C-alpha positions in Angstrom: -34.3 57.3 55.8 -37.7 56.3 54.7 -39.4 56.9 51.4 -42.8 58.6 51.4 -45.6 57.7 49.0 -44.7 60.6 46.7 -41.1 59.4 46.4 -39.6 62.0 48.8 -37.2 60.7 51.4 -38.2 61.4 55.0 -36.3 61.1 58.2 -37.6 58.6 60.8 -39.0 60.1 63.9 -37.7 58.9 67.3 -38.9 59.2 70.8 -36.9 61.2 73.3 -34.5 59.0 75.2 -34.6 60.9 78.4 -30.9 61.6 78.2 -30.4 65.2 77.4 -27.0 64.7 75.6 -28.3 61.9 73.4 -31.5 63.8 72.6 -29.6 66.9 71.6 -27.3 64.9 69.4 -30.3 63.2 67.7 -32.1 66.5 67.3 -29.2 67.9 65.3 -30.1 65.3 62.6 -33.5 66.9 61.9 -32.0 69.6 59.7 -30.3 67.2 57.3 -33.1 67.4 54.7 -32.4 71.1 54.4 -28.7 70.6 53.7 -26.8 69.5 50.6 -25.7 65.9 50.8 -22.1 67.1 50.9 -22.9 68.9 54.2 -24.2 65.7 55.9 -20.8 64.3 56.7 -19.8 66.9 59.2 -23.2 66.6 60.9 -22.8 62.8 61.2 -19.3 63.2 62.5 -20.4 65.7 65.2 -23.3 63.4 66.2 -21.0 60.4 66.4 -18.6 62.4 68.6 -21.3 63.6 70.9 -22.7 60.0 71.3 -19.2 58.6 71.8 -18.5 61.2 74.5 -21.8 60.4 76.2 -21.0 56.7 76.3 -17.5 57.5 77.7 -19.2 59.6 80.4 -21.6 56.8 81.2 -18.7 54.3 81.4 -16.8 56.7 83.7 -19.8 56.9 86.0 -21.1 60.4 85.1 
């Protein structure tokens, strides 16, 4: 995360990757600032699983 000039934390912005599965996983991070910190872990775990699955698919030739 980045810190804005007013001290608020802001999420970095990323460009679409062109891979729908990766983009969907990253898009799910955009709502983190609306969640309590204790609710971030399940989001990170889900994104990790989605990205891991996509890498497995790529390695399998999908």
